[in-house]
ZAMARGU-4260 file (C-alpha; in steps of 0.2 Angstrom, whole numbers, plus 5000, padded with zeros to 4 digits):
<rodrens>
0) 5062/4908/5007 | 5068/4908/4990 | 5080/4894/4987 | 5100/4900/4986 | 5110/4893/4972
5) 5130/4894/4971 | 5140/4893/4956 | 5158/4887/4960 | 5172/4880/4950 | 5188/4883/4943
10) 5193/4900/4934 | 5185/4902/4917 | 5173/4888/4917 | 5158/4898/4911 | 5151/4902/4929
15) 5148/4921/4925 | 5140/4916/4907 | 5128/4904/4917 | 5124/4918/4929 | 5120/4930/4915
20) 5108/4916/4908 | 5100/4912/4925 | 5097/4930/4927 | 5093/4935/4910 | 5104/4950/4912
25) 5121/4955/4907 | 5125/4960/4926 | 5141/4950/4927 | 5156/4954/4916 | 5162/4939/4904
30) 5178/4938/4896 | 5189/4925/4889 | 5202/4925/4902 | 5202/4918/4920 | 5200/4927/4937
35) 5189/4940/4930 | 5176/4938/4944 | 5182/4943/4962 | 5168/4946/4973 | 5152/4936/4975
40) 5137/4943/4965 | 5118/4939/4968 | 5105/4940/4957 | 5087/4934/4955 | 5084/4920/4944
45) 5071/4922/4930 | 5062/4910/4919 | 5062/4894/4930 | 5048/4886/4938 | 5051/4893/4954
50) 5059/4909/4959 | 5077/4907/4966 | 5092/4918/4970 | 5109/4913/4961 | 5127/4918/4967
55) 5141/4921/4955 | 5158/4917/4963 | 5177/4918/4959 | 5187/4904/4952 | 5195/4891/4965
60) 5211/4882/4961 | 5219/4878/4978 | 5234/4886/4986 | 5227/4903/4983 | 5239/4918/4988
65) 5237/4937/4989 | 5221/4943/4982 | 5217/4926/4974 | 5216/4920/4993 | 5202/4934/4997
70) 5193/4929/4981 | 5193/4911/4987 | 5186/4916/5003 | 5172/4924/4995 | 5168/4909/4985
75) 5168/4898/5001 | 5158/4909/5011 | 5145/4907/4996 | 5145/4889/4998 | 5140/4891/5016
80) 5126/4901/5012 | 5119/4892/4998 | 5105/4878/4999 | 5113/4869/4984 | 5129/4872/4975
85) 5132/4869/4956 | 5149/4863/4953 | 5156/4869/4935 | 5169/4860/4926 | 5176/4862/4908
90) 5170/4849/4896 | 5184/4854/4883 | 5199/4855/4897 | 5194/4838/4905 | 5197/4833/4924
95) 5208/4845/4934 | 5215/4842/4951 | 5207/4859/4958 | 5190/4850/4953 | 5194/4836/4965
100) 5199/4848/4979 | 5181/4856/4978 | 5172/4840/4977 | 5181/4835/4993 | 5177/4851/5002
105) 5159/4850/4997 | 5159/4833/5005 | 5168/4838/5021 | 5154/4850/5023 | 5139/4840/5018
110) 5134/4852/5005 | 5121/4846/4992 | 5128/4849/4976 | 5127/4844/4957 | 5141/4844/4944
115) 5137/4853/4928 | 5149/4850/4913 | 5149/4866/4903 | 5156/4870/4886 | 5149/4853/4877
120) 5144/4865/4861 | 5153/4857/4846 | 5160/4840/4855 | 5152/4824/4860 | 5143/4825/4876
125) 5148/4807/4881 | 5166/4809/4877 | 5166/4826/4889 | 5156/4818/4902 | 5168/4802/4904
130) 5182/4810/4913 | 5171/4817/4926 | 5163/4800/4932 | 5177/4797/4942 | 5171/4811/4953
135) 5156/4800/4960 | 5144/4814/4960 | 5126/4809/4961 | 5119/4821/4949 | 5128/4827/4933
140) 5121/4839/4919 | 5129/4844/4902 | 5126/4861/4896 | 5132/4875/4885 | 5130/4890/4896
145) 5134/4902/4881 | 5119/4894/4870 | 5108/4890/4884 | 5108/4872/4880 | 5101/4861/4893
150) 5100/4876/4906 | 5082/4875/4909 | 5079/4858/4912 | 5094/4857/4923 | 5087/4872/4935
155) 5071/4864/4934 | 5077/4847/4941 | 5088/4857/4955 | 5072/4867/4960 | 5060/4852/4960
160) 5063/4847/4978 | 5061/4865/4985 | 5044/4872/4990 | 5035/4886/4983 | 5041/4902/4991
165) 5027/4914/4999 | 5020/4926/4985 | 5025/4941/4997 | 5044/4939/4994 | 5042/4943/4976
170) 5036/4961/4980 | 5051/4965/4992 | 5057/4982/4989 | 5077/4985/4988 | 5074/5001/4998
175) 5086/5015/4995 | 5100/5012/4981 | 5117/5019/4988 | 5132/5019/4975 | 5149/5020/4983
180) 5159/5028/4969 | 5177/5036/4967 | 5194/5033/4960 | 5203/5017/4962 | 5211/5012/4979
185) 5202/5026/4988 | 5194/5013/5001 | 5177/5010/4993 | 5176/4991/4997 | 5183/4994/5014
190) 5169/5008/5016 | 5156/4995/5010 | 5162/4980/5022 | 5161/4993/5036 | 5144/4998/5032
195) 5138/4980/5032 | 5148/4976/5047 | 5156/4960/5037 | 5168/4956/5024 | 5156/4956/5010
200) 5169/4961/4996 | 5186/4958/4992 | 5197/4972/4999 | 5216/4971/4994 | 5230/4985/4993
205) 5230/4985/4975 | 5220/4997/4963 | 5207/4989/4952 | 5203/4976/4965 | 5185/4978/4961
210) 5180/4975/4944 | 5161/4973/4943 | 5147/4982/4952 | 5140/4972/4966 | 5122/4975/4972
215) 5120/4971/4990 | 5103/4972/4999 | 5103/4973/5018 | 5093/4981/5032 | 5097/4993/5045
220) 5087/4997/5060 | 5071/4993/5051 | 5076/5003/5035 | 5080/4993/5018 | 5095/4998/5008
225) 5104/4992/4992 | 5123/4995/4994 | 5132/4996/4976 | 5151/4993/4976 | 5158/5000/4960
230) 5175/4998/4952 | 5187/5013/4953 | 5185/5026/4937 | 5201/5032/4933 | 5205/5045/4918
235) 5200/5039/4901 | 5219/5040/4895 | 5225/5028/4909 | 5210/5016/4904 | 5218/5004/4893
240) 5212/4985/4896 | 5196/4980/4889 | 5189/4973/4905 | 5194/4989/4914 | 5184/4999/4900
245) 5169/4988/4904 | 5171/4989/4923 | 5170/5009/4921 | 5154/5006/4910 | 5147/4996/4924
250) 5151/5009/4938 | 5144/5024/4928 | 5127/5013/4926 | 5127/5009/4943 | 5127/5028/4947
255) 5114/5031/4936 | 5103/5017/4944 | 5107/5024/4962 | 5096/5035/4973 | 5111/5042/4982
260) 5129/5043/4978 | 5142/5042/4991 | 5157/5050/4983 | 5173/5042/4992 | 5189/5054/4991
265) 5206/5049/4996 | 5210/5064/5009 | 5229/5060/5010 | 5230/5062/4990 | 5219/5078/4991
270) 5206/5083/4978 | 5213/5078/4961 | 5204/5084/4944 | 5197/5066/4942 | 5187/5069/4958
275) 5180/5084/4951 | 5175/5075/4933 | 5166/5061/4944 | 5157/5074/4953 | 5151/5083/4937
280) 5145/5066/4930 | 5134/5064/4947 | 5127/5081/4944 | 5123/5077/4926 | 5114/5062/4931
285) 5105/5071/4944 | 5108/5059/4958 | 5108/5063/4976 | 5126/5067/4982 | 5136/5063/4999
290) 5154/5066/5000 | 5166/5057/5010 | 5184/5060/5013 | 5191/5043/5018 | 5208/5040/5027
295) 5207/5055/5038 | 5215/5046/5053 | 5233/5048/5054 | 5234/5066/5046 | 5241/5080/5056
300) 5232/5096/5058 | 5242/5105/5046 | 5237/5093/5032 | 5218/5093/5038 | 5217/5112/5037
305) 5225/5111/5020 | 5211/5098/5014 | 5197/5108/5021 | 5203/5124/5013 | 5204/5115/4995
310) 5187/5109/4998 | 5179/5125/5001 | 5188/5132/4986 | 5186/5118/4973 | 5169/5110/4979
315) 5159/5127/4978 | 5148/5120/4964 | 5142/5106/4975 | 5139/5115/4990 | 5122/5107/4993
320) 5131/5091/4997 | 5135/5086/5015 | 5154/5082/5018 | 5159/5069/5031 | 5177/5066/5035
325) 5179/5047/5038 | 5190/5032/5041 | 5183/5016/5033 | 5197/5005/5041 | 5193/5010/5058
330) 5175/5015/5056 | 5176/5033/5062 | 5162/5043/5056 | 5154/5029/5045 | 5138/5028/5054
335) 5135/5047/5052 | 5133/5044/5032 | 5116/5036/5035 | 5108/5052/5041 | 5114/5062/5026
340) 5110/5049/5014 | 5092/5048/5021 | 5091/5067/5022 | 5097/5068/5004 | 5085/5053/4997
345) 5070/5061/5006 | 5075/5078/4998 | 5076/5071/4981 | 5060/5063/4981 | 5049/5077/4990
350) 5033/5082/4982 | 5032/5102/4980 | 5014/5110/4978 | 5012/5123/4965 | 5005/5135/4979
355) 5022/5133/4989 | 5032/5135/4975 | 5024/5151/4967 | 5024/5160/4984 | 5042/5156/4986
360) 5045/5163/4969 | 5036/5180/4972 | 5045/5182/4988 | 5061/5181/4979 | 5057/5191/4965
365) 5051/5206/4978 | 5067/5204/4988 | 5078/5205/4972 | 5069/5209/4956 | 5077/5203/4937
370) 5086/5217/4928 | 5078/5226/4914 | 5081/5220/4896 | 5079/5234/4883 | 5068/5244/4894
375) 5057/5230/4898 | 5055/5221/4915 | 5057/5201/4915 | 5041/5194/4923 | 5041/5179/4933
380) 5022/5174/4935 | 5021/5156/4944 | 5031/5140/4947 | 5026/5121/4948 | 5035/5106/4949
385) 5040/5096/4934 | 5047/5080/4942 | 5057/5074/4956 | 5073/5064/4958 | 5081/5077/4955
390) 5068/5091/4960 | 5063/5100/4944 | 5054/5117/4946 | 5046/5125/4930 | 5044/5143/4930
395) 5032/5153/4918 | 5035/5171/4914 | 5039/5183/4900 | 5056/5185/4892 | 5061/5170/4903
400) 5074/5167/4889 | 5084/5183/4892 | 5085/5179/4912 | 5104/5180/4917 | 5113/5163/4924
405) 5116/5173/4940 | 5098/5175/4943 | 5093/5158/4940 | 5106/5153/4952 | 5100/5166/4965
410) 5082/5157/4962 | 5089/5139/4965 | 5098/5144/4981 | 5082/5152/4986 | 5072/5136/4983
415) 5085/5126/4993 | 5085/5137/5008 | 5067/5139/5010 | 5062/5120/5006 | 5077/5113/5016
420) 5083/5103/5002 | 5099/5095/5006 | 5110/5084/4996 | 5101/5085/4980 | 5104/5095/4964
425) 5089/5106/4958 | 5085/5109/4941 | 5075/5125/4935 | 5066/5126/4918 | 5061/5142/4911
430) 5045/5143/4900 | 5040/5158/4890 | 5021/5161/4890 | 5014/5167/4873 | 5002/5182/4871
435) 4985/5174/4869 | 4978/5189/4861 | 4991/5188/4846 | 4985/5178/4833 | 4999/5168/4824
440) 4998/5159/4806 | 5003/5143/4813 | 4989/5130/4810 | 4979/5141/4796 | 4976/5135/4780
445) 4985/5142/4765 | 4970/5151/4757 | 4966/5160/4775 | 4984/5166/4777 | 4984/5172/4759
450) 4967/5182/4762 | 4974/5189/4779 | 4989/5196/4770 | 4979/5203/4756 | 4967/5213/4768
455) 4983/5219/4777 | 4989/5225/4761 | 4975/5233/4755 | 4971/5243/4771 | 4967/5261/4768
460) 4979/5273/4778 | 4970/5286/4789 | 4967/5303/4781 | 4978/5311/4796 | 4993/5300/4790
465) 4992/5302/4772 | 5006/5310/4764 | 5002/5327/4756 | 5010/5330/4739 | 5024/5343/4739
470) 5022/5361/4732 | 5033/5365/4718
</rodrens>
């Protein structure tokens, strides 16, 4: 097994900065104010002598209440999971009572830990360390995480006592990546915890609780999955804080990175315009889609009928997606999501043969041929696959640029029904075949083009077509 390292400490001591340095990424949001990280975040350590897993956590101060208490619970759970804990302290701010409380907790639980004095850039290292000798930690490092100073030697020393992991672990696949997306406070984090069967992410009755996209690999019934909890995406005009704007960017990036997107909608609020905008973005990215209407419990029959009627009217452009009515809080209908997720993933990545696609195209044209354009029939000759995730079907023919949009939708629906592609959008690309018997001047030399035009202009007119002089 790979060693697990947890980064803990007070807020704003540089845990997320060190996390990004160890993983060589920008996965963790970093800003110059405390309390930005709320959920524990896992990452693969890179650049060290041995592979390892690092956990970024929220800040601990002691006496937390409300959402800070939920954040502290995540940090304490990360300590329990870790093989070794790196306690980060601020070398500029000096010793803090919260640092002493964290050390006492580590000692009571017999956790192997090292003290890391961060932010020593620009100050005397010995002066920065002097305050922290009173903690009595066996091992202490001085680093500047923002610049990478002392980080490599520190992590090599920490990993020295751990054995080399087996090579097979480095090739483990993350399985189907499922992004849980939606507006703020619709129950995304509650759904993530319900699907995992544990309180993995912070849940609180306040919009904007989740600030960063959290990737959580797990296994269910022998199948591998990676669940991505994303921050809520509000309208652009309502997104004012800089951190929230970065959270939205991370959420949109997570949607692009996912194989299947579970769009969570608050059934009690009904379908709002922002839900439709997010669905449109998912379609643009080509991700497979499953729609989950959450908070279905407690609604009366009249409210449910109104929501279902609204769905039929406003979700016609995503009629390929399965719709589930769930309660993430009580678990009603949550298990049924996996069937639709697996079906959408398989449909998005299915390999389609040219023979099969061409036969479906010919049958569709035979049942309903395209209309005439300027007295000429549009001919669709054959089709082949151009890619998957989402499936791309390329159709060749004549005058394909004049094919009406409604006929293109007819072809898309025909391919979907015959191939049984559910939960994924289908993209159709039309290509117009050129006439091989028409010789174009493209690629010809200037001398040859001039000669060709001269012959054309000097060509004799046949006697039958010569104009006879008018008689006076």
